[in-house]
FILUM-803592 format. One record per atom (N, C-alpha, C): residue in three letters; x, y, z. Coordinates in steps of 0.2 Angstrom, whole numbers, plus 5000, padded with zeros to 4 digits. Layout:
N
alaXYZ;...
This chain:
428
unk511452034706;unk511651974709;unk511051924711;unk511051864709;unk510551814710;unk510851754713;unk510751734719;unk510951674721;unk510451634725;unk510451574725;unk509851534728;unk510151464730;unk509951444736;unk510151374738;unk509451334738;unk509551274735;unk509051224735;unk509251164740;unk508751154745;unk508951104750;unk508351064752;unk508451014755;unk507950974758;unk507650994764;unk506951004765;unk506651024771;unk506450964775;unk506550904773;unk506350844778;unk506950804779;unk506850734778;unk507450694780;unk507850674773;unk507850714768;unk508150694762;unk507650664758;unk507850644752;unk507450614746;unk506850644744;unk506850714745;unk506250754743;unk506250774736;unk506750754732;unk506650764724;unk507050824722;unk507550844726;unk508050904725;unk508350894718;unk508550834716;unk508850834710;unk508450854704;unk507850844704;unk507450864698;unk507350934699;unk507250964704;unk507151034705;unk507751074703;unk508351054705;unk508951084704;unk509051084696;unk508951024693;unk509051014686;unk508551064682;unk507951074685;unk507551124681;unk507751194682;unk507951214688;unk508151284689;unk508851294686;unk509251244685;unk509951254682;unk509951284675;unk509351274672;unk509351304665;unk509451384665;unk509251414671;unk509251484671;unk509951504675;unk510251454678;unk510851474682;unk511451474677;unk512051504680;unk512651504676;unk513151454680;unk513051454687;unk513451404691;unk513051364695;unk513151294695;unk512851254700;unk513351224705;unk513251234711;unk513751214716;unk513451164721;unk513851114722;unk513651064727;unk514051084733;unk513851084739;unk514151114745;unk514351064751;unk514051004751;unk514150964756;unk513950894755;unk514150844759;unk513950774758;unk514450744754;unk514350684751;unk514750644747;unk514350594743;unk514550544741;unk514250494736;unk513750454740;unk513550474747;unk513050444750;unk512350474748;unk512450524744;unk511850554742;unk511650524735;unk510950534733;unk510750504727;unk510250554724;unk510350574718;unk509850624714;unk509650584708;unk509050574707;unk508750554701;unk508550604696;unk508750614690;unk508550664686;unk508250634679;unk507650654677;unk507450624671;unk507450684666;unk507750674660;unk507850714655;unk507550684649;unk506950714646;unk506550684641;unk506350614643;unk506550564640;unk506450494641;unk506950454645;unk507550494646;unk508150464649;unk508150474657;unk508350424661;unk508350434668;unk509150434670;unk509350474674;unk510050474676;unk510050474684;unk510550444687;unk510650434694;unk511350464695;unk511350524699;unk511950554701;unk512050544709;unk512650554711;unk512850544718;unk513350604720;unk513750624716;unk514250674717;unk514250734713;unk514150724706;unk514150774702;unk513450814702;unk513550884702;unk512950924703;unk512450914697;unk511750924698;unk511250904694;unk511250944687;unk511651004688;unk511651044682;unk512151024676;unk512450964677;unk512950934672;unk512550924665;unk511950924665;unk511550904659;unk511550964654;unk511751024657;unk511751084653;unk512551104651;unk512751094645;unk513451104643;unk513751164645;unk513351224645;unk513551284645;unk513551314653;unk513451264657;unk513451284665;unk514051254668;unk514351294672;unk514951264676;unk514651234682;unk514851174683;unk514651124689;unk515251114694;unk515151134700;unk515651134705;unk515551094711;unk516051054713;unk515951014719;unk516351054724;unk516051074729;unk516351124733;unk516751094739;unk517151134742;unk517651114748;unk517251074753;unk516651084754;unk516251044760;unk516050974758;unk516150954752;unk516050894749;unk516650844750;unk516550784753;unk517050734753;unk516950684747;unk517550674744;unk517550644737;unk517850584737;unk517550534735;unk517850464734;unk518050464726;unk518750464725;unk518950474718;unk518750414714;unk518750354716;unk518450304712;unk517750304710;unk517350324715;unk516650334714;unk516550394709;unk516850444709;unk516850504705;unk517050484698;unk517550454697;unk517750434690;unk517250384687;unk516950334691;unk516450294689;unk515850334686;unk515650384690;unk515050424688;unk515250464682;unk515850494681;unk516050524675;unk515950484669;unk516250424670;unk516150374664;unk515450354663;unk515050344668;unk514350334667;unk514050384663;unk514150444664;unk513850504661;unk514150504653;unk514750494653;unk515050494646;unk514750434641;unk514650384644;unk514350324641;unk513650344638;unk513350384642;unk512650414640;unk512650474636;unk513250494634;unk513350554629;unk513350614633;unk513450614640;unk513450684643;unk514150704645;unk514350754643;unk515050784644;unk515150804651;unk515750804654;unk515950824660;unk516450884660;unk516550914654;unk517050964653;unk516951024657;unk516351034659;unk516151094663;unk516151074671;unk516451024673;unk516551004680;unk517151034683;unk517051054689;unk517651084693;unk517651054700;unk518151034703;unk518251004710;unk518651054714;unk518351074720;unk518751114725;unk519451084727;unk519951114727;unk520651094729;unk520651084736;unk520151104740;unk520051094747;unk519651034749;unk519351004744;unk518850944746;unk519250884749;unk519050854754;unk519350804757;unk519250734753;unk519750694754;unk519650634749;unk519450574754;unk519050534751;unk518850464754;unk519250414751;unk519550374756;unk520050314754;unk519750254756;unk519950194754;unk519650124756;unk519650114764;unk520050144767;unk520050134775;unk519450174778;unk519250224775;unk518650254777;unk518050214776;unk517950184770;unk517450134769;unk517450074774;unk518050044774;unk518149984779;unk517950004786;unk518150054789;unk517950074795;unk517250094796;unk516950124791;unk516250134791;unk515850074792;unk516050024788;unk515749954788;unk515749924795;unk516449914797;unk516549884803;unk516249914809;unk516249984809;unk515850014815;unk515150004815;unk514850004809;unk514149984809;unk513949914812;unk514349864809;unk514249794812;unk514349794819;unk514849824822;unk514949824829;unk514349854833;unk514049904830;unk513449934834;unk512849884834;unk512849844830;unk512249794830;unk511549824829;unk511149814834;unk510449844833;unk510449914834;unk510949944837;unk511050014838;unk511350054832;unk511450024827;unk511850054821;unk511450114819;unk511850154816;unk511550224813;unk511150214807;unk511350164803;unk510950154796;unk511350194791;unk512050204792;unk512450234787;unk512450194780;unk512550234775;unk512650204768;unk513250164767;unk513650164772;unk514350134772;unk514750154766;unk514750224765;unk515150254759;unk515750284762;unk515950284768;unk516550314771;unk516450384773;unk515850414772;unk515750484773;unk515950504780;unk515650474785;unk515750494792;unk516550484794;unk516850434793;unk517550424795;unk517950474791;unk517750494785;unk518150544781;unk518150614785;unk517450634786;unk517350694790;unk517750694797;unk517750634800;unk518050634806;unk518850644805;unk519150624800;unk519850634799;unk519950704797;unk519450734794;unk519550804792;unk519550854799;unk519150834804;unk519150864810;unk519750854814;unk519950794813;unk520550764817;unk521250794814;unk521150824808;unk521750854805;unk522250804802;unk521950754800;unk522450704797;unk522150684790;unk521650714788;unk521450704781;unk521850724775;unk521750704769;unk522050724763;unk521550754759;unk521750814755;unk521350854751;unk521550844744;unk521150864739;unk521250864732;unk521850894730;unk522050954733;unk522650994731;unk523250954733;unk523250904737;unk523850864739;unk524150824733;unk523750814728;unk523950774722;unk524450814718;unk524550874719;unk525050914716;unk525750914719;unk525750874725;unk526350864729;unk526350794730;unk526450754725;unk526350674726;unk526750644731;unk527350664732;unk527850634738;unk527550644745;unk527250704746;unk526950724752;unk526350684753;unk525950684748;unk525250644748;unk525450564750;unk525850534746;unk526050464747;unk526250454754;unk526750494757;unk526950494763;unk526450494769;unk525950534768;unk525450544773;unk524950484772;unk524750464766;unk524350414764;unk524550344767;unk525250334766;unk525450274769;unk525450274777;unk525550324780;unk525550334787;unk524850324789;unk524350354786;unk523650344788;unk523450264787;unk523650234782;unk523450164780;unk523750124786;unk524350134788;unk524650094793;unk524250104800;unk524050164801;unk523750174808;unk523050144807;unk522650154802;unk522050124801;unk522050054801;unk522550024798;unk522549944798;unk522649924805;unk522949964810;unk523049934817;unk522349934820;unk521949984819;unk521249984821;unk520849924818;unk520949914812;unk520549864808;unk520749794811;unk521349784812;unk521549724814;unk521449714822;unk521749754826;unk521749754833;unk521049764836;unk520649804834;unk520049824837;unk519449774834;unk519449774827;unk518949734824;unk519149664822;unk519749644823;unk519949574821;unk519849564813;unk519949614809;unk519749604802;unk520449604798;unk520349594791;unk520949594787;unk521149664786;unk521849674786;unk522049744784;unk522049754777;unk522049814775;unk522149844768;unk522849834766;unk522849814759;unk523549814756;unk523749884755;unk524249904758;unk524549974758;unk524749994751;unk525149954747;unk525349964741;unk524849974736;unk524349924736;unk523749924732;unk523349984732;unk523250004738;unk522850074739;unk523250134737;unk523850134738;unk524250194736;unk524250194728;unk524450144725;unk524450144718;unk523850154715;unk523250124717;unk522650134714;unk522350204715;unk522450234721;unk522150304722;unk522550354719;unk523250344719;unk523650394715;unk523450404708;unk523250344705;unk523050344698;unk522450384697;unk521950364702;unk521250404701;unk521350474702;unk521750494707;unk521850574708;unk522250604702;unk522650564699;unk523050594693;unk522550604688;unk522050564687;unk521550564682;unk521050624683;unk520950644690;unk520550694691;unk520850764692;unk521550764691;unk521950834692;unk521650884687;unk521450874681;unk521250924677;unk520550964679;unk520250934684;unk519650964686;unk519751004693;unk520350994696;unk520451024702;unk520651094702;unk520351144705;unk520451214705;unk520251244712;unk520451304713;unk520151344719;unk519451364717;unk518951324718;unk518251344716;unk517951404720;unk518251414726;unk517951474730;unk518051544726;unk518651544722;unk518851604718;unk518351604712;unk518151554709;unk517651554703;unk517051574706;unk516751544711;unk516151564714;unk516051644716;unk516651664719;unk516651734721;unk516651784715;unk517051764710;unk517051804704;unk516351804701;unk516051744701;unk515351744697;unk514851784701;unk514851784708;unk514451824712;unk514551904711;unk515151924710;unk515351994709;unk515152014702;unk515151964698;unk514951984691;unk514251984690;unk513851974695;unk513151974695;unk512851904691;unk513151854691;unk512951794688;unk512451754693;unk512051714690;unk511551674694;unk511951614696;unk511951604703;unk512251544706;unk511751504710;unk511751444708;unk511351394711;unk511751344716;unk511551344722;unk511851304727;unk511451244728;unk511751184728;unk511351124728;unk511551084734;unk511051064738;unk511151024744;unk511050954743;unk511350914747;unk511150844748;unk510850824754;unk510550764755;unk510150744761;unk509650804763;unk509550814769;unk508950864771;unk509150894778;unk508650944779;unk508750974786;unk508750934792;unk508350884792;unk508250834798;unk508850784798;unk509350794793;unk509950754793;unk510550794795;unk510450854796;unk511050904798;unk511350884804;unk512050884804;unk512450864810;unk512250894817;unk512050964816;unk511850994822;unk511151004823;unk510751004818;unk510051024819;unk509550964817;unk509850904815;unk509450844813;unk509350804819;unk509050744818;unk508850694823;unk509450654825;unk509850694829;unk510450664831;unk510350594836;unk510750544835;unk511250534830;unk511150504823;unk510450494822;unk510250464815;unk510250524810;unk510850544808;unk510950594803;unk511550584799;unk511750634795;unk512350634791;unk512850674795;unk513450674792;unk514050704795;unk514250774793;unk513750804789;unk513850874786;unk513250914788;unk513250974784;unk512751024786;unk512351044779;unk511851004778;unk511351014772;unk510951084773;unk510951114779;unk510551174779;unk510851234776;unk510551284775;unk510751344772;unk511351374775;unk511451364781;unk512051384785;unk512651344782;unk512651294779;unk513151254777;unk513451284770;unk513051324767;unk513251354760;unk513951394761;unk513951444765;unk514551484766;unk515251444767;unk515151394772;unk515751354773;unk515851304768;unk515351274765;unk515451214761;unk515651244754;unk515551304752;unk515651334745;unk516251384745;unk516351414751;unk516851464752;unk516651534750;unk516051544752;unk515751614750;unk515551654756;unk515451714756;unk515151754761;unk514451734763;unk514251734769;unk513551714771;unk513051764768;unk513351824766;unk512851884764;unk512751874756;unk513151824753;unk513051804746;unk512351774744;unk512051744749;unk511451704748;unk510851744748;unk510451744743;unk509951794743;unk509251754744;unk509151694742;unk508551654743;unk508651584745;unk508251554748;unk508251484750;unk507651444748;unk507651394744;unk507151354742;unk507151294745;unk506651274750;unk506551214753;unk506151164749;unk506451104747;unk506051054743;unk505751014748;unk505051004747;unk504650974752;unk504250914748;unk504250854750;unk503850804747;unk503150814750;unk502650794746;unk501950804748;unk501750764754;unk502150714756;unk502150674762;unk502750674765;unk502850624770;unk503550624773;unk503850554772;unk504550554771;unk504850484771;unk505550494775;unk505750434777;unk506450434779;unk506750364779;unk507450364779;unk507750304778;unk508150294785;unk508250234787;unk508650224793;unk508150224799;unk508550224805;unk508250224811;unk508050294814;unk507650294819;unk507450354823;unk506750364823;unk506450404828;unk505750414828;unk505450454822;unk504850434821;unk504550464815;unk503850474816;unk503550524819;unk502950534822;unk502350514817;unk502350534811;unk501850524806;unk501850464802;unk502350414804;unk502450354800;unk501850314800;unk501750284794;unk501150244793;unk501350174792;unk501050124796;unk501250054796;unk500650014793;unk500250044789;unk499650014786;unk499650014779;unk499149994776;unk499049994768;unk499150054765;unk498950114769;unk499050174766;unk499850194765;unk500250174770;unk500950184770;unk501250144764;unk501050084763;unk501250044758;unk501050064751;unk500450094750;unk500250124744;unk500650184742;unk500750224747;unk501250284746;unk501950264743;unk502150214747;unk502850194745;unk502850164738;unk502350124736;unk502350094729;unk502250144724;unk501750194725;unk501550244720;unk502150294719;unk502450304725;unk503050354724;unk503750324723;unk503750264722;unk504350224720;unk504850244726;unk504650234732;unk505050264738;unk505650204740;unk506150204736;unk506650164737;unk507350204735;unk507850194740;unk508450244739;unk508750234733;unk509050294730;unk509450294724;unk510050264725;unk510350274731;unk511050254733;unk511050184735;unk510550164740;unk510550104743;unk510050054741;unk509550074738;unk508950034736;unk508450014741;unk508650044747;unk508250024753;unk507550054753;unk507050024755;unk506350044755;unk506350104761;unk505950154759;unk505950214763;unk505250204768;unk505350234774;unk504750234778;unk504350294776;unk503650284776;unk503250334773;unk502750354778;unk502550414778;unk502050444783;unk501750504780;unk501250534783;unk500850594781;unk501350654782;unk501150714779;unk501550774780;unk501650804787;unk502250814789;unk502350844796;unk502450914796;unk502050954798;unk502051034797;unk502551054803;unk502551014809;unk502951034814;unk503651034812;unk503850984809;unk504550974806;unk504651034801;unk504151044797;unk504351094791;unk504351164794;unk503951184799;unk504051244802;unk504751254805;unk505051204808;unk505751204810;unk506251214805;unk506151174799;unk506551184793;unk506551254790;unk505951284790;unk505851354788;unk506251404792;unk506251394799;unk506551434804;unk507351424803;unk507551364803;unk508251354803;unk508651374797;unk508251364791;unk508551384785;unk508351454782;unk507951484785;unk507651554783;unk507351544776;unk506951494775;unk506651474769;unk506251534766;unk506351554760;unk505951604757;unk505451574752;unk505551514750;unk505151484745;unk505051404746;unk504551374744;unk504551304744;unk504351274737;unk504651214736;unk504451174731;unk504151104733;unk503551094731;unk503251034734;unk503250984728;unk503550924730;unk503650874725;unk503150814726;unk503050774721;unk502650704722;unk501950724724;unk501650774722;unk500950794723;unk500550734720;unk500750714714;unk500450664710;unk500350594714;unk500850584719;unk500750524722;unk500150514727;unk499950574729;unk499350574734;unk498750574730;unk498750574724;unk498150574720;unk497850504721;unk497150504722;unk496750434723;unk496550424730;unk496850464735;unk496650444742;unk496050484743;unk495550454746;unk494950494748;unk495050544753;unk495450534758;unk495650584763;unk496350584764;unk496650644765;unk497350654766;unk497450694772;unk497950674776;unk498050714783;unk498750754783;unk498650804787;unk499250844788;unk499350854796;unk499950834798;unk500050844805;unk500250914807;unk499850944811;unk499951024812;unk500251034819;unk500350974823;unk500550984830;unk500650914833;unk501050914839;unk501150854842;unk500750854849;unk500550804852;unk500350794859;unk500850754863;unk501050784868;unk501550754872;unk501350754879;unk501150694882;unk500850684889;unk500350734890;unk499850744886;unk499350794887;unk499450864885;unk500050884883;unk500250954881;unk500350954874;unk500151014871;unk500251034864;unk500951054863;unk501251014858;unk501951034856;unk501951064849;unk502251124848;unk502251154842;unk502951164839;unk503451154843;unk504151164841;unk504451094841;unk504851074835;unk505151014835;unk505651004840;unk505650944844;unk506150934850;unk506750914848;unk507250924852;unk507950904850;unk508050834852;unk507750814858;unk507850744861;unk507450694857;unk507750634855;unk507450584851;unk506950544856;unk507150544863;unk506650514867;unk506050554868;unk506050624868;unk505450664868;unk505050654861;unk505450654855;unk505050644849;unk504750584848;unk505050524851;unk504750464851;unk504050454855;unk503950504860;unk503350504864;unk502850554860;unk502950584855;unk502550634852;unk502050604848;unk501350614849;unk500850594845;unk500550644840;unk500550634834;unk500350684829;unk499650704830;unk499550764829;unk498850794829;unk498650814822;unk498150774819;unk498050784812;unk497450834810;unk497550864804;unk497050894801;unk496850854794;unk496250844793;unk496050804787;unk495750844782;unk496050824776;unk495750864770;unk495550814765;unk495050834760;unk494850794755;unk495350784750;unk495350724747;unk495850704742;unk495550724735;unk495950694730;unk495750714723;unk495950654718;unk495650654713;unk495750604708;unk496350614704;unk496750554704;unk497450564701;unk497450574694;unk496850544690;unk496850554683;unk496750624681;unk496550674686;unk496450744684;unk497050784684;unk497650744686;unk498250784687;unk498650774680;unk498450724676;unk498850704670;unk498850764665;unk499450784663;unk499450834658;unk499350904660;unk499250914667;unk499150984669;unk499751024669;unk499751084666;unk500251134665;unk500251194669;unk499751204673;unk499651264677;unk499351254684;unk499451294689;unk499251284695;unk498451284695;unk498151334691;unk497451344691;unk497151274688;unk497451234684;unk497151174681;unk497251114686;unk497551124691;unk497551064696;unk496851054699;unk496750994701;unk496150974704;unk496051024710;unk495351044711;unk495251094717;unk495551074723;unk495451014725;unk495750994732;unk496450984732;unk496750974727;unk497550974726;unk497751054728;unk497451094725;unk497551164726;unk497451184733;unk496951164736;unk496751174743;unk497351154747;unk497551094746;unk498151064750;unk498751104750;unk498951134744;unk499551174743;unk499351244747;unk498751264746;unk498651334749;unk498651324757;unk498351264759;unk498351254767;unk499051254769;unk499551224765;unk500251214767;unk500551284768;unk500351324763;unk500651394763;unk500351434770;unk499751424771;unk499451454777;unk499851434784;unk499951364784;unk500251344790;unk500951364791;unk501351364785;unk502051384786;unk502151454785;unk501751494782;unk501851564780;unk502451574776;unk502451524771;unk502951524765;unk502651514759;unk502751544754;unk502451534747;unk502751464744;unk502251434741;unk502451374737;unk502551394730;unk503151404728;unk503351434722;unk503351384716;unk503551324718;unk503551264713;unk503151204715;unk502751174710;unk502451114712;unk502651064706;unk502851004709;unk503050954704;unk502550894704;unk502250874698;unk501750824698;unk502050764694;unk502650754694;unk502950704690;unk503750714689;unk504050654687;unk504850664687;unk505150704681;unk504750714676;unk504950744670;unk505050824671;unk505450854667;unk505550934667;unk504850964666;unk504450934661;unk503850974659;unk503250954664;unk503450914669;unk502850904674;unk503050944680;unk503251014679;unk503451064684;unk502951124683;unk502651144688;unk502251204688;unk502551264692;unk502751314689;unk503051374692;unk502551424694;unk502451444700;unk502051494702;unk502351554703;unk503051554706;unk503451614707;unk504151604704;unk504451644701;unk505151634699;unk505651644705;unk506051594706;unk506551594711;unk507251614710;unk507451614703;unk508051624701;unk508051664695;
């Protein structure tokens, strides 16, 4: 049996889509286990670029089964649009399966998400306004609707109408906004769900059988460790569990089924939205990293905040996830800098801090302690196919990261294409 989770070790946007797509060639099942269409994965196949939000990155291999697990919240409209987008580009989705236990995002979730953010003003979370949080909230409140409910249309419609009426009261009375049209929502979304019925199954059975048969299963996370609901920079985080601990719950498998955990690490650090960011750069260097790395959100288009690599954060991610391997992406973006810095500790009021703090107030006071390394010429990275052929200082950068984290860097990415991937150790 071989099973691997690919997850973000930072604040998301680490390049998981490319890594998952690359590894999917050797997998037989690719499973997305959390989040929703608030995520964005960009995958480049030959000269074509694809942007995915819900569908697992393995969809580009027709012989692989791609599963949207029960831990994912699904906007039926967005999913159908994504399916059509792929079909227009000649990509089949016949191999897609959706968990019958996945919760459904409806228009009232999106509306409430938007209104809640507006009400918070300058204290807003920075949500993508995709209805993710409100949908997970209904799930916990036990008033949500799941994919399996489409097989009992009368019951689904009854609960949906009840929910719309209740949400409209909040929309009108609390936010003084226009209510949703109950009939329009019901008719539109019943049609969407009817269209998705052919994909809906008990995916936990499929995954369990695959594991028992010794097949290679690849679990794909969205967002990143520092956006985890429990272990992220609360409250500026997502409403699910991107960490490895989210796999058993979000996919419906035994916690003992997971054999390896690959943390995807950008060669520098980025984040979107608010919250403390110790290594953030506000100068020309930060702007250069942003422009060279095309650091703009796949889902939102928002410019990402950029800074040097933070090892304090990464040590935390290694511990929380039990990372066995690392994949370092965007190493090419750092090419051309004379000096490159790595944050290997924080200074807090004269004291050395080695562990990532829970309190945002504490994190905001932390001053990064840097180690400086020599840079390398970006031209020397073009066309490189092996680790040994990388510029000497680029190799030293990777090796120093391994020393600091005590985890092997098994994959190095030096560009968005599949053939711009260097494999040092097989992980699946």
